[in-house]
The first five atom37 places (N, CA, C, CB, O) and aatype in JSON, in Angstrom:
{
  "aatype": [12, 11, 11, 3, 16, 10, 9, 1, 0, 10, 0, 19, 10, 0, 0, 10, 0, 19, 17, 5, 10, 0, 0, 12, 15, 19, 7, 15, 1, 9, 10, 10, 0, 16, 14, 17, 5, 0, 10, 7, 1, 10, 10, 0, 10, 10, 14, 16, 0, 7, 10, 17, 1, 16, 19, 7, 4, 15, 10, 19, 1, 9, 15, 7, 7, 13, 10, 10, 0, 10, 0, 10, 7, 16, 0, 10, 0, 10, 0, 0, 18, 1, 17, 1, 12, 19, 6, 16, 10, 10, 1, 14, 18, 19, 19, 19, 9, 11, 15, 19, 14, 19, 0, 15, 13, 9, 9, 10, 0, 10, 9, 17, 12, 7, 15, 0, 1, 10, 14, 10, 13, 9, 0, 13, 14, 0, 13, 18, 6, 0, 19, 18, 11, 11, 2, 10, 1, 3, 16, 16],
  "atom_mask": [
    [1, 1, 1, 1, 1],
    [1, 1, 1, 1, 1],
    [1, 1, 1, 1, 1],
    [1, 1, 1, 1, 1],
    [1, 1, 1, 1, 1],
    [1, 1, 1, 1, 1],
    [1, 1, 1, 1, 1],
    [1, 1, 1, 1, 1],
    [1, 1, 1, 1, 1],
    [1, 1, 1, 1, 1],
    [1, 1, 1, 1, 1],
    [1, 1, 1, 1, 1],
    [1, 1, 1, 1, 1],
    [1, 1, 1, 1, 1],
    [1, 1, 1, 1, 1],
    [1, 1, 1, 1, 1],
    [1, 1, 1, 1, 1],
    [1, 1, 1, 1, 1],
    [1, 1, 1, 1, 1],
    [1, 1, 1, 1, 1],
    [1, 1, 1, 1, 1],
    [1, 1, 1, 1, 1],
    [1, 1, 1, 1, 1],
    [1, 1, 1, 1, 1],
    [1, 1, 1, 1, 1],
    [1, 1, 1, 1, 1],
    [1, 1, 1, 0, 1],
    [1, 1, 1, 1, 1],
    [1, 1, 1, 1, 1],
    [1, 1, 1, 1, 1],
    [1, 1, 1, 1, 1],
    [1, 1, 1, 1, 1],
    [1, 1, 1, 1, 1],
    [1, 1, 1, 1, 1],
    [1, 1, 1, 1, 1],
    [1, 1, 1, 1, 1],
    [1, 1, 1, 1, 1],
    [1, 1, 1, 1, 1],
    [1, 1, 1, 1, 1],
    [1, 1, 1, 0, 1],
    [1, 1, 1, 1, 1],
    [1, 1, 1, 1, 1],
    [1, 1, 1, 1, 1],
    [1, 1, 1, 1, 1],
    [1, 1, 1, 1, 1],
    [1, 1, 1, 1, 1],
    [1, 1, 1, 1, 1],
    [1, 1, 1, 1, 1],
    [1, 1, 1, 1, 1],
    [1, 1, 1, 0, 1],
    [1, 1, 1, 1, 1],
    [1, 1, 1, 1, 1],
    [1, 1, 1, 1, 1],
    [1, 1, 1, 1, 1],
    [1, 1, 1, 1, 1],
    [1, 1, 1, 0, 1],
    [1, 1, 1, 1, 1],
    [1, 1, 1, 1, 1],
    [1, 1, 1, 1, 1],
    [1, 1, 1, 1, 1],
    [1, 1, 1, 1, 1],
    [1, 1, 1, 1, 1],
    [1, 1, 1, 1, 1],
    [1, 1, 1, 0, 1],
    [1, 1, 1, 0, 1],
    [1, 1, 1, 1, 1],
    [1, 1, 1, 1, 1],
    [1, 1, 1, 1, 1],
    [1, 1, 1, 1, 1],
    [1, 1, 1, 1, 1],
    [1, 1, 1, 1, 1],
    [1, 1, 1, 1, 1],
    [1, 1, 1, 0, 1],
    [1, 1, 1, 1, 1],
    [1, 1, 1, 1, 1],
    [1, 1, 1, 1, 1],
    [1, 1, 1, 1, 1],
    [1, 1, 1, 1, 1],
    [1, 1, 1, 1, 1],
    [1, 1, 1, 1, 1],
    [1, 1, 1, 1, 1],
    [1, 1, 1, 1, 1],
    [1, 1, 1, 1, 1],
    [1, 1, 1, 1, 1],
    [1, 1, 1, 1, 1],
    [1, 1, 1, 1, 1],
    [1, 1, 1, 1, 1],
    [1, 1, 1, 1, 1],
    [1, 1, 1, 1, 1],
    [1, 1, 1, 1, 1],
    [1, 1, 1, 1, 1],
    [1, 1, 1, 1, 1],
    [1, 1, 1, 1, 1],
    [1, 1, 1, 1, 1],
    [1, 1, 1, 1, 1],
    [1, 1, 1, 1, 1],
    [1, 1, 1, 1, 1],
    [1, 1, 1, 1, 1],
    [1, 1, 1, 1, 1],
    [1, 1, 1, 1, 1],
    [1, 1, 1, 1, 1],
    [1, 1, 1, 1, 1],
    [1, 1, 1, 1, 1],
    [1, 1, 1, 1, 1],
    [1, 1, 1, 1, 1],
    [1, 1, 1, 1, 1],
    [1, 1, 1, 1, 1],
    [1, 1, 1, 1, 1],
    [1, 1, 1, 1, 1],
    [1, 1, 1, 1, 1],
    [1, 1, 1, 1, 1],
    [1, 1, 1, 1, 1],
    [1, 1, 1, 1, 1],
    [1, 1, 1, 0, 1],
    [1, 1, 1, 1, 1],
    [1, 1, 1, 1, 1],
    [1, 1, 1, 1, 1],
    [1, 1, 1, 1, 1],
    [1, 1, 1, 1, 1],
    [1, 1, 1, 1, 1],
    [1, 1, 1, 1, 1],
    [1, 1, 1, 1, 1],
    [1, 1, 1, 1, 1],
    [1, 1, 1, 1, 1],
    [1, 1, 1, 1, 1],
    [1, 1, 1, 1, 1],
    [1, 1, 1, 1, 1],
    [1, 1, 1, 1, 1],
    [1, 1, 1, 1, 1],
    [1, 1, 1, 1, 1],
    [1, 1, 1, 1, 1],
    [1, 1, 1, 1, 1],
    [1, 1, 1, 1, 1],
    [1, 1, 1, 1, 1],
    [1, 1, 1, 1, 1],
    [1, 1, 1, 1, 1],
    [1, 1, 1, 1, 1],
    [1, 1, 1, 1, 1],
    [1, 1, 1, 1, 1],
    [1, 1, 1, 1, 1]
  ],
  "atom_positions": [
    [[0.84, -1.18, 0.0], [0.0, 0.0, 0.0], [0.88, 1.25, 0.0], [-0.95, 0.0, 1.21], [1.8, 1.37, 0.81]],
    [[0.59, 2.16, -0.91], [1.37, 3.38, -0.99], [1.06, 4.29, 0.2], [1.1, 4.11, -2.31], [-0.01, 4.21, 0.81]],
    [[2.01, 5.15, 0.51], [1.87, 6.06, 1.64], [0.67, 7.0, 1.45], [3.16, 6.88, 1.84], [-0.08, 7.25, 2.39]],
    [[0.48, 7.54, 0.22], [-0.64, 8.45, -0.06], [-1.98, 7.75, 0.16], [-0.55, 8.97, -1.5], [-2.9, 8.34, 0.72]],
    [[-2.08, 6.51, -0.27], [-3.32, 5.75, -0.11], [-3.62, 5.54, 1.37], [-3.23, 4.4, -0.84], [-4.76, 5.67, 1.81]],
    [[-2.6, 5.23, 2.13], [-2.77, 5.04, 3.57], [-3.21, 6.34, 4.24], [-1.46, 4.54, 4.2], [-4.1, 6.33, 5.09]],
    [[-2.6, 7.45, 3.86], [-2.96, 8.75, 4.44], [-4.42, 9.09, 4.1], [-2.01, 9.87, 3.92], [-5.16, 9.58, 4.95]],
    [[-4.82, 8.84, 2.87], [-6.21, 9.11, 2.47], [-7.18, 8.22, 3.24], [-6.37, 8.88, 0.95], [-8.23, 8.69, 3.69]],
    [[-6.83, 6.96, 3.4], [-7.7, 6.05, 4.15], [-7.82, 6.5, 5.6], [-7.14, 4.6, 4.08], [-8.91, 6.46, 6.18]],
    [[-6.72, 6.93, 6.18], [-6.76, 7.42, 7.57], [-7.58, 8.7, 7.66], [-5.32, 7.66, 8.09], [-8.28, 8.91, 8.65]],
    [[-7.51, 9.56, 6.65], [-8.3, 10.79, 6.65], [-9.8, 10.47, 6.6], [-7.9, 11.68, 5.46], [-10.6, 11.11, 7.28]],
    [[-10.17, 9.49, 5.78], [-11.58, 9.08, 5.7], [-12.02, 8.5, 7.03], [-11.79, 8.05, 4.57], [-13.1, 8.83, 7.52]],
    [[-11.21, 7.64, 7.62], [-11.56, 7.06, 8.93], [-11.67, 8.13, 10.0], [-10.51, 6.02, 9.34], [-12.56, 8.06, 10.85]],
    [[-10.79, 9.11, 9.97], [-10.86, 10.21, 10.94], [-12.15, 11.02, 10.75], [-9.63, 11.14, 10.8], [-12.8, 11.38, 11.72]],
    [[-12.51, 11.29, 9.5], [-13.75, 12.02, 9.23], [-14.96, 11.23, 9.72], [-13.89, 12.31, 7.72], [-15.88, 11.81, 10.31]],
    [[-14.96, 9.93, 9.48], [-16.06, 9.09, 9.97], [-16.12, 9.07, 11.49], [-15.91, 7.67, 9.44], [-17.2, 9.07, 12.07]],
    [[-14.97, 9.06, 12.13], [-14.93, 9.08, 13.6], [-15.47, 10.4, 14.14], [-13.5, 8.84, 14.1], [-16.21, 10.41, 15.12]],
    [[-15.1, 11.5, 13.51], [-15.62, 12.81, 13.93], [-17.13, 12.86, 13.75], [-14.94, 13.96, 13.13], [-17.85, 13.34, 14.62]],
    [[-17.6, 12.36, 12.61], [-19.04, 12.31, 12.34], [-19.74, 11.48, 13.41], [-19.31, 11.72, 10.94], [-20.77, 11.9, 13.94]],
    [[-19.19, 10.3, 13.74], [-19.77, 9.42, 14.75], [-19.82, 10.13, 16.1], [-18.97, 8.11, 14.85], [-20.85, 10.1, 16.78]],
    [[-18.74, 10.75, 16.5], [-18.69, 11.45, 17.78], [-19.68, 12.6, 17.82], [-17.29, 11.96, 18.05], [-20.35, 12.82, 18.83]],
    [[-19.78, 13.34, 16.73], [-20.73, 14.46, 16.67], [-22.16, 13.94, 16.78], [-20.56, 15.26, 15.35], [-22.97, 14.52, 17.51]],
    [[-22.47, 12.87, 16.08], [-23.82, 12.3, 16.14], [-24.14, 11.8, 17.55], [-23.97, 11.16, 15.13], [-25.25, 11.97, 18.04]],
    [[-23.17, 11.19, 18.17], [-23.38, 10.7, 19.54], [-23.58, 11.86, 20.5], [-22.19, 9.82, 19.99], [-24.39, 11.76, 21.42]],
    [[-22.86, 12.94, 20.31], [-23.0, 14.09, 21.22], [-24.32, 14.82, 21.01], [-21.84, 15.06, 21.02], [-24.89, 15.35, 21.96]],
    [[-24.81, 14.84, 19.77], [-26.12, 15.45, 19.51], [-27.21, 14.59, 20.11], [-26.35, 15.64, 18.0], [-28.15, 15.1, 20.72]],
    [[-27.09, 13.27, 19.93], [-28.02, 12.34, 20.53], [-29.4, 12.28, 19.87], [0.0, 0.0, 0.0], [-30.36, 11.8, 20.49]],
    [[-29.51, 12.74, 18.65], [-30.79, 12.68, 17.95], [-30.54, 12.29, 16.5], [-31.54, 14.06, 18.02], [-29.88, 13.01, 15.76]],
    [[-31.07, 11.14, 16.12], [-30.84, 10.68, 14.74], [-31.56, 11.56, 13.73], [-31.3, 9.24, 14.58], [-31.23, 11.53, 12.55]],
    [[-32.53, 12.34, 14.17], [-33.21, 13.27, 13.25], [-32.29, 14.45, 12.93], [-34.54, 13.77, 13.87], [-32.23, 14.89, 11.78]],
    [[-31.6, 14.96, 13.92], [-30.7, 16.09, 13.7], [-29.39, 15.66, 13.04], [-30.41, 16.79, 15.02], [-28.9, 16.34, 12.13]],
    [[-28.82, 14.57, 13.49], [-27.56, 14.08, 12.93], [-27.46, 12.58, 13.13], [-26.35, 14.81, 13.58], [-27.2, 12.09, 14.23]],
    [[-27.66, 11.86, 12.06], [-27.56, 10.4, 12.1], [-26.09, 9.99, 12.17], [-28.26, 9.76, 10.87], [-25.21, 10.75, 11.76]],
    [[-25.85, 8.79, 12.68], [-24.49, 8.26, 12.69], [-24.15, 7.77, 11.28], [-24.35, 7.1, 13.74], [-25.04, 7.59, 10.45]],
    [[-22.88, 7.56, 11.0], [-22.51, 7.02, 9.69], [-23.19, 5.67, 9.4], [-20.99, 6.85, 9.6], [-23.59, 5.42, 8.27]],
    [[-23.31, 4.82, 10.43], [-23.95, 3.51, 10.22], [-25.43, 3.65, 9.91], [-23.76, 2.64, 11.46], [-25.96, 2.92, 9.08]],
    [[-26.1, 4.59, 10.58], [-27.51, 4.83, 10.31], [-27.7, 5.36, 8.88], [-28.1, 5.83, 11.33], [-28.63, 4.95, 8.17]],
    [[-26.82, 6.27, 8.47], [-26.91, 6.82, 7.12], [-26.65, 5.74, 6.07], [-25.91, 7.98, 6.95], [-27.35, 5.67, 5.06]],
    [[-25.65, 4.91, 6.32], [-25.35, 3.82, 5.39], [-26.51, 2.84, 5.31], [-24.06, 3.09, 5.8], [-26.87, 2.38, 4.23]],
    [[-27.08, 2.51, 6.46], [-28.22, 1.6, 6.49], [-29.4, 2.15, 5.7], [0.0, 0.0, 0.0], [-30.05, 1.41, 4.97]],
    [[-29.67, 3.43, 5.84], [-30.78, 4.05, 5.11], [-30.49, 4.08, 3.62], [-31.05, 5.47, 5.62], [-31.38, 3.84, 2.8]],
    [[-29.25, 4.38, 3.26], [-28.87, 4.37, 1.85], [-29.06, 2.99, 1.25], [-27.41, 4.82, 1.68], [-29.61, 2.86, 0.16]],
    [[-28.6, 1.97, 1.93], [-28.75, 0.6, 1.44], [-30.23, 0.2, 1.32], [-28.03, -0.38, 2.37], [-30.6, -0.55, 0.42]],
    [[-31.06, 0.71, 2.22], [-32.49, 0.42, 2.14], [-33.14, 1.14, 0.95], [-33.19, 0.84, 3.44], [-34.07, 0.62, 0.35]],
    [[-32.64, 2.31, 0.62], [-33.22, 3.1, -0.48], [-32.71, 2.68, -1.86], [-32.93, 4.56, -0.28], [-33.4, 2.91, -2.86]],
    [[-31.54, 2.08, -1.93], [-30.94, 1.74, -3.23], [-31.86, 0.94, -4.15], [-29.67, 0.95, -3.01], [-31.92, 1.25, -5.34]],
    [[-32.58, -0.07, -3.67], [-33.42, -0.84, -4.59], [-34.76, -0.17, -4.93], [-33.68, -2.19, -4.01], [-35.54, -0.74, -5.7]],
    [[-35.05, 1.0, -4.38], [-36.36, 1.61, -4.61], [-36.34, 2.48, -5.86], [-36.78, 2.45, -3.4], [-35.34, 3.12, -6.19]],
    [[-37.47, 2.5, -6.55], [-37.6, 3.32, -7.77], [-37.59, 4.8, -7.43], [-38.89, 2.96, -8.54], [-37.09, 5.62, -8.22]],
    [[-38.12, 5.16, -6.28], [-38.18, 6.57, -5.89], [-36.81, 7.22, -5.8], [0.0, 0.0, 0.0], [-36.63, 8.36, -6.23]],
    [[-35.85, 6.5, -5.25], [-34.49, 7.04, -5.16], [-33.93, 7.32, -6.55], [-33.57, 6.07, -4.4], [-33.39, 8.39, -6.8]],
    [[-34.06, 6.36, -7.44], [-33.48, 6.51, -8.77], [-34.21, 7.55, -9.59], [-33.48, 5.17, -9.5], [-33.61, 8.22, -10.44]],
    [[-35.52, 7.7, -9.36], [-36.28, 8.76, -10.03], [-35.78, 10.13, -9.56], [-37.81, 8.6, -9.76], [-35.6, 11.04, -10.36]],
    [[-35.57, 10.26, -8.25], [-35.06, 11.51, -7.7], [-33.66, 11.81, -8.21], [-35.06, 11.46, -6.18], [-33.36, 12.94, -8.58]],
    [[-32.81, 10.79, -8.23], [-31.44, 10.97, -8.74], [-31.48, 11.38, -10.21], [-30.62, 9.66, -8.57], [-30.75, 12.27, -10.63]],
    [[-32.33, 10.71, -10.99], [-32.44, 11.04, -12.41], [-32.93, 12.46, -12.64], [0.0, 0.0, 0.0], [-32.38, 13.18, -13.47]],
    [[-33.97, 12.87, -11.91], [-34.49, 14.23, -12.04], [-33.43, 15.26, -11.64], [-35.75, 14.42, -11.19], [-33.29, 16.29, -12.29]],
    [[-32.71, 14.99, -10.57], [-31.65, 15.9, -10.14], [-30.55, 15.99, -11.2], [-31.04, 15.44, -8.8], [-30.06, 17.08, -11.5]],
    [[-30.18, 14.85, -11.77], [-29.15, 14.84, -12.8], [-29.58, 15.64, -14.02], [-28.82, 13.4, -13.19], [-28.79, 16.38, -14.6]],
    [[-30.84, 15.49, -14.42], [-31.36, 16.24, -15.57], [-31.35, 17.74, -15.27], [-32.79, 15.78, -15.93], [-30.93, 18.53, -16.11]],
    [[-31.82, 18.14, -14.07], [-31.84, 19.56, -13.71], [-30.43, 20.14, -13.65], [-32.54, 19.76, -12.37], [-30.18, 21.23, -14.16]],
    [[-29.52, 19.42, -13.02], [-28.16, 19.91, -12.89], [-27.48, 20.0, -14.25], [-27.34, 19.0, -11.96], [-26.84, 21.0, -14.56]],
    [[-27.63, 18.96, -15.07], [-27.02, 18.97, -16.41], [-27.63, 20.06, -17.29], [-27.2, 17.6, -17.08], [-26.92, 20.76, -18.0]],
    [[-28.96, 20.2, -17.22], [-29.63, 21.23, -18.0], [-29.18, 22.62, -17.58], [0.0, 0.0, 0.0], [-28.91, 23.48, -18.42]],
    [[-29.11, 22.84, -16.27], [-28.65, 24.13, -15.77], [-27.21, 24.4, -16.16], [0.0, 0.0, 0.0], [-26.85, 25.53, -16.51]],
    [[-26.39, 23.39, -16.09], [-24.99, 23.51, -16.46], [-24.86, 23.89, -17.94], [-24.24, 22.2, -16.17], [-24.12, 24.81, -18.29]],
    [[-25.57, 23.17, -18.79], [-25.49, 23.45, -20.23], [-26.07, 24.81, -20.59], [-26.22, 22.36, -21.02], [-25.53, 25.52, -21.43]],
    [[-27.19, 25.18, -19.94], [-27.77, 26.49, -20.18], [-26.84, 27.6, -19.7], [-29.13, 26.6, -19.49], [-26.68, 28.61, -20.38]],
    [[-26.23, 27.4, -18.54], [-25.28, 28.38, -18.02], [-24.07, 28.49, -18.94], [-24.84, 28.02, -16.6], [-23.55, 29.59, -19.15]],
    [[-23.62, 27.37, -19.47], [-22.5, 27.38, -20.41], [-22.86, 28.17, -21.66], [-22.09, 25.94, -20.79], [-22.08, 29.02, -22.11]],
    [[-24.03, 27.9, -22.21], [-24.45, 28.61, -23.43], [-24.67, 30.09, -23.16], [-25.73, 27.99, -24.0], [-24.2, 30.94, -23.92]],
    [[-25.39, 30.4, -22.08], [-25.68, 31.8, -21.76], [-24.41, 32.56, -21.38], [-26.7, 31.88, -20.63], [-24.2, 33.68, -21.83]],
    [[-23.58, 31.95, -20.56], [-22.33, 32.6, -20.17], [-21.42, 32.86, -21.34], [0.0, 0.0, 0.0], [-20.81, 33.92, -21.44]],
    [[-21.32, 31.89, -22.24], [-20.48, 32.05, -23.43], [-21.05, 33.12, -24.35], [-20.34, 30.72, -24.18], [-20.32, 33.98, -24.84]],
    [[-22.37, 33.07, -24.6], [-22.99, 34.05, -25.49], [-22.86, 35.46, -24.94], [-24.47, 33.71, -25.7], [-22.53, 36.39, -25.69]],
    [[-23.1, 35.64, -23.65], [-22.99, 36.98, -23.08], [-21.55, 37.45, -22.99], [-23.62, 37.01, -21.71], [-21.28, 38.65, -23.13]],
    [[-20.61, 36.54, -22.76], [-19.2, 36.94, -22.76], [-18.77, 37.38, -24.15], [-18.32, 35.78, -22.29], [-18.04, 38.37, -24.29]],
    [[-19.21, 36.67, -25.16], [-18.89, 37.08, -26.53], [-19.54, 38.43, -26.86], [-19.36, 36.01, -27.54], [-18.92, 39.28, -27.49]],
    [[-20.78, 38.62, -26.41], [-21.45, 39.91, -26.64], [-20.74, 41.02, -25.87], [-22.94, 39.83, -26.21], [-20.58, 42.13, -26.39]],
    [[-20.3, 40.73, -24.64], [-19.59, 41.74, -23.85], [-18.24, 42.09, -24.49], [-19.37, 41.23, -22.42], [-17.8, 43.24, -24.42]],
    [[-17.61, 41.12, -25.1], [-16.35, 41.37, -25.79], [-16.58, 42.24, -27.03], [-15.66, 40.04, -26.18], [-15.8, 43.14, -27.34]],
    [[-17.66, 41.94, -27.73], [-17.97, 42.65, -28.98], [-18.47, 44.06, -28.71], [-19.01, 41.88, -29.79], [-18.07, 45.01, -29.38]],
    [[-19.37, 44.2, -27.71], [-19.97, 45.49, -27.4], [-19.67, 45.86, -25.96], [-21.5, 45.46, -27.65], [-20.14, 45.19, -25.03]],
    [[-18.91, 46.91, -25.76], [-18.49, 47.35, -24.43], [-19.7, 47.65, -23.52], [-17.59, 48.6, -24.54], [-19.62, 47.45, -22.31]],
    [[-20.8, 48.12, -24.1], [-21.98, 48.44, -23.3], [-22.54, 47.19, -22.62], [-23.06, 49.09, -24.19], [-23.02, 47.26, -21.49]],
    [[-22.5, 46.05, -23.29], [-22.98, 44.8, -22.69], [-22.1, 44.45, -21.5], [-22.98, 43.63, -23.73], [-22.6, 44.05, -20.45]],
    [[-20.81, 44.61, -21.65], [-19.88, 44.33, -20.54], [-20.16, 45.27, -19.38], [-18.42, 44.47, -21.0], [-20.15, 44.85, -18.22]],
    [[-20.4, 46.53, -19.68], [-20.69, 47.52, -18.64], [-22.0, 47.2, -17.92], [-20.75, 48.93, -19.25], [-22.09, 47.35, -16.7]],
    [[-23.0, 46.75, -18.65], [-24.28, 46.41, -18.05], [-24.2, 45.14, -17.19], [-25.33, 46.22, -19.13], [-24.85, 45.06, -16.15]],
    [[-23.41, 44.17, -17.6], [-23.31, 42.91, -16.87], [-22.35, 42.96, -15.69], [-22.87, 41.82, -17.81], [-22.52, 42.22, -14.72]],
    [[-21.35, 43.83, -15.75], [-20.3, 43.85, -14.73], [-20.83, 43.93, -13.3], [-19.39, 45.01, -14.98], [-20.37, 43.14, -12.47]],
    [[-21.77, 44.83, -12.96], [-22.22, 44.89, -11.55], [-22.83, 43.58, -11.06], [-23.23, 46.01, -11.38], [-22.6, 43.18, -9.92]],
    [[-23.59, 42.91, -11.9], [-24.22, 41.65, -11.49], [-23.18, 40.56, -11.26], [-25.23, 41.2, -12.55], [-23.25, 39.81, -10.29]],
    [[-22.24, 40.47, -12.16], [-21.2, 39.45, -12.03], [-20.34, 39.72, -10.81], [-20.33, 39.4, -13.31], [-19.97, 38.79, -10.09]],
    [[-20.02, 40.98, -10.56], [-19.19, 41.33, -9.39], [-19.93, 40.99, -8.1], [-18.82, 42.83, -9.42], [-19.33, 40.43, -7.18]],
    [[-21.2, 41.31, -8.03], [-21.97, 41.01, -6.82], [-22.04, 39.5, -6.6], [-23.4, 41.6, -6.91], [-21.83, 39.02, -5.49]],
    [[-22.34, 38.76, -7.65], [-22.45, 37.31, -7.52], [-21.12, 36.71, -7.07], [-22.9, 36.68, -8.86], [-21.09, 35.8, -6.24]],
    [[-20.02, 37.22, -7.62], [-18.71, 36.67, -7.26], [-18.23, 37.12, -5.89], [-17.69, 37.07, -8.3], [-17.39, 36.46, -5.29]],
    [[-18.75, 38.23, -5.38], [-18.24, 38.76, -4.12], [-18.89, 38.13, -2.89], [-18.44, 40.25, -4.07], [-18.32, 38.16, -1.8]],
    [[-20.06, 37.55, -3.06], [-20.75, 36.91, -1.93], [-20.18, 35.5, -1.76], [-22.31, 36.87, -2.17], [-20.0, 34.8, -2.75]],
    [[-19.9, 35.08, -0.52], [-19.4, 33.71, -0.31], [-20.34, 32.68, -0.92], [-19.21, 33.44, 1.18], [-21.56, 32.82, -0.84]],
    [[-19.78, 31.66, -1.51], [-20.55, 30.68, -2.27], [-21.64, 30.03, -1.43], [-19.63, 29.62, -2.83], [-22.78, 29.91, -1.88]],
    [[-21.33, 29.61, -0.23], [-22.32, 28.91, 0.61], [-23.52, 29.79, 0.9], [-21.68, 28.45, 1.92], [-24.66, 29.35, 0.77]],
    [[-23.28, 31.04, 1.29], [-24.4, 31.93, 1.58], [-25.14, 32.3, 0.31], [-23.92, 33.19, 2.3], [-26.36, 32.48, 0.34]],
    [[-24.43, 32.41, -0.78], [-25.07, 32.73, -2.05], [-26.0, 31.6, -2.5], [-24.0, 33.01, -3.13], [-27.08, 31.86, -3.03]],
    [[-25.58, 30.38, -2.29], [-26.42, 29.23, -2.66], [-27.69, 29.22, -1.82], [-25.64, 27.91, -2.48], [-28.77, 28.94, -2.33]],
    [[-27.57, 29.52, -0.53], [-28.76, 29.56, 0.33], [-29.7, 30.67, -0.13], [-28.36, 29.77, 1.81], [-30.91, 30.45, -0.23]],
    [[-29.16, 31.85, -0.41], [-30.0, 32.95, -0.91], [-30.66, 32.58, -2.24], [-29.17, 34.23, -1.08], [-31.84, 32.83, -2.44]],
    [[-29.9, 31.98, -3.13], [-30.45, 31.59, -4.43], [-31.55, 30.54, -4.27], [-29.33, 31.05, -5.33], [-32.54, 30.57, -5.0]],
    [[-31.38, 29.61, -3.33], [-32.42, 28.62, -3.07], [-33.71, 29.29, -2.6], [-31.95, 27.59, -2.03], [-34.8, 28.91, -3.02]],
    [[-33.57, 30.28, -1.73], [-34.74, 30.99, -1.23], [-35.39, 31.79, -2.36], [-34.35, 31.93, -0.06], [-36.61, 31.77, -2.5]],
    [[-34.58, 32.47, -3.15], [-35.11, 33.34, -4.2], [-35.77, 32.56, -5.33], [-34.02, 34.19, -4.76], [-36.84, 32.95, -5.8]],
    [[-35.15, 31.48, -5.77], [-35.62, 30.85, -7.0], [-35.85, 29.36, -6.93], [-34.66, 31.11, -8.06], [-36.24, 28.77, -7.94]],
    [[-35.64, 28.73, -5.82], [-35.88, 27.29, -5.71], [-34.73, 26.49, -6.31], [0.0, 0.0, 0.0], [-33.81, 27.04, -6.9]],
    [[-34.81, 25.19, -6.14], [-33.69, 24.33, -6.54], [-33.62, 24.08, -8.04], [-33.79, 23.02, -5.83], [-32.55, 23.74, -8.55]],
    [[-34.72, 24.24, -8.76], [-34.72, 23.9, -10.19], [-33.81, 24.81, -11.0], [-36.13, 23.98, -10.74], [-33.16, 24.35, -11.94]],
    [[-33.75, 26.1, -10.66], [-32.94, 27.04, -11.44], [-31.58, 27.32, -10.82], [-33.69, 28.35, -11.6], [-30.79, 28.1, -11.36]],
    [[-31.29, 26.7, -9.7], [-30.04, 26.97, -8.99], [-28.78, 26.7, -9.82], [-30.0, 26.15, -7.74], [-27.89, 27.55, -9.81]],
    [[-28.67, 25.58, -10.53], [-27.42, 25.35, -11.28], [-27.14, 26.44, -12.31], [-27.49, 24.01, -11.99], [-25.98, 26.83, -12.49]],
    [[-28.16, 26.94, -12.98], [-27.97, 28.02, -13.95], [-27.46, 29.27, -13.25], [-29.28, 28.33, -14.7], [-26.51, 29.9, -13.7]],
    [[-28.09, 29.62, -12.17], [-27.76, 30.85, -11.46], [-26.35, 30.8, -10.87], [-28.77, 31.09, -10.35], [-25.64, 31.81, -10.88]],
    [[-25.95, 29.65, -10.38], [-24.64, 29.52, -9.76], [-23.54, 29.41, -10.82], [-24.61, 28.29, -8.83], [-22.46, 29.99, -10.66]],
    [[-23.79, 28.67, -11.89], [-22.74, 28.4, -12.87], [-22.54, 29.52, -13.88], [-23.06, 27.13, -13.6], [-21.44, 29.68, -14.41]],
    [[-23.58, 30.3, -14.16], [-23.47, 31.32, -15.19], [-22.28, 32.27, -14.99], [-24.74, 32.12, -15.24], [-21.5, 32.46, -15.92]],
    [[-22.11, 32.88, -13.79], [-20.98, 33.82, -13.65], [-19.62, 33.17, -13.88], [-21.0, 34.44, -12.26], [-18.7, 33.81, -14.41]],
    [[-19.48, 31.92, -13.49], [-18.2, 31.23, -13.7], [-17.91, 31.07, -15.18], [-18.21, 29.87, -13.01], [-16.78, 31.31, -15.62]],
    [[-18.91, 30.66, -15.95], [-18.71, 30.51, -17.39], [-18.46, 31.86, -18.05], [-19.92, 29.82, -18.03], [-17.59, 32.0, -18.91]],
    [[-19.24, 32.86, -17.65], [-19.08, 34.19, -18.22], [-17.65, 34.69, -18.0], [-20.1, 35.18, -17.6], [-16.97, 35.11, -18.94]],
    [[-17.21, 34.64, -16.75], [-15.86, 35.11, -16.42], [-14.78, 34.29, -17.12], [-15.63, 35.06, -14.91], [-13.8, 34.85, -17.62]],
    [[-14.95, 32.99, -17.16], [-13.94, 32.13, -17.78], [-13.79, 32.46, -19.26], [-14.3, 30.65, -17.61], [-12.68, 32.55, -19.77]],
    [[-14.9, 32.64, -19.95], [-14.84, 32.93, -21.39], [-14.36, 34.35, -21.61], [-16.21, 32.71, -22.04], [-13.49, 34.59, -22.45]],
    [[-14.94, 35.3, -20.88], [-14.62, 36.71, -21.12], [-13.2, 37.06, -20.71], [-15.6, 37.6, -20.37], [-12.43, 37.58, -21.52]],
    [[-12.85, 36.78, -19.49], [-11.52, 37.18, -18.98], [-10.39, 36.35, -19.56], [-11.5, 37.08, -17.47], [-9.4, 36.89, -20.06]],
    [[-10.53, 35.06, -19.48], [-9.41, 34.19, -19.84], [-9.21, 34.06, -21.34], [-9.62, 32.84, -19.24], [-8.08, 33.98, -21.82]],
    [[-10.29, 34.03, -22.08], [-10.16, 33.73, -23.5], [-10.3, 34.93, -24.42], [-11.15, 32.73, -23.87], [-9.8, 34.89, -25.54]],
    [[-10.95, 35.96, -23.97], [-11.18, 37.08, -24.89], [-10.3, 38.28, -24.55], [-12.64, 37.49, -24.85], [-9.5, 38.71, -25.38]],
    [[-10.43, 38.82, -23.36], [-9.69, 40.04, -23.0], [-8.2, 39.79, -22.79], [-10.28, 40.66, -21.74], [-7.38, 40.65, -23.11]],
    [[-7.85, 38.64, -22.26], [-6.44, 38.39, -21.95], [-5.61, 38.01, -23.17], [-6.34, 37.31, -20.92], [-4.39, 37.85, -23.05]],
    [[-6.23, 37.86, -24.33], [-5.47, 37.46, -25.5], [-4.91, 38.63, -26.29], [-6.31, 36.63, -26.39], [-4.24, 38.43, -27.3]],
    [[-5.18, 39.85, -25.82], [-4.71, 41.03, -26.56], [-3.24, 41.27, -26.38], [-5.46, 42.25, -26.15], [-2.69, 42.21, -26.94]]
  ]
}
């Protein structure tokens, strides 16, 4: 066994131990289940159609949002590169989205628009910035 593999395995075991200790200290499986309880529930859900339907719907929403954000971010970055006014109009929104910590931004976005549109909202600024800054403006 390589040293890196051993270190990774120990890190996973340490994380599981911390999780177990935290669950035991909370003392409520509703608030924080133990790793064994979570694994048991996962194994119970694996053969059910409901789990796979939920996973499939989530995958479709996430993939759709990702692709839409990619298309929209790329199109708007190209428009911003072509027309300075588009860049000027988009800049405040992109700056605000990028300046808020990701975790709090995701919670706000969930409240504002629900989970269905979240991948588009979260991914769009990243695609816009990646295309505009890295590929268009920096090549001059």
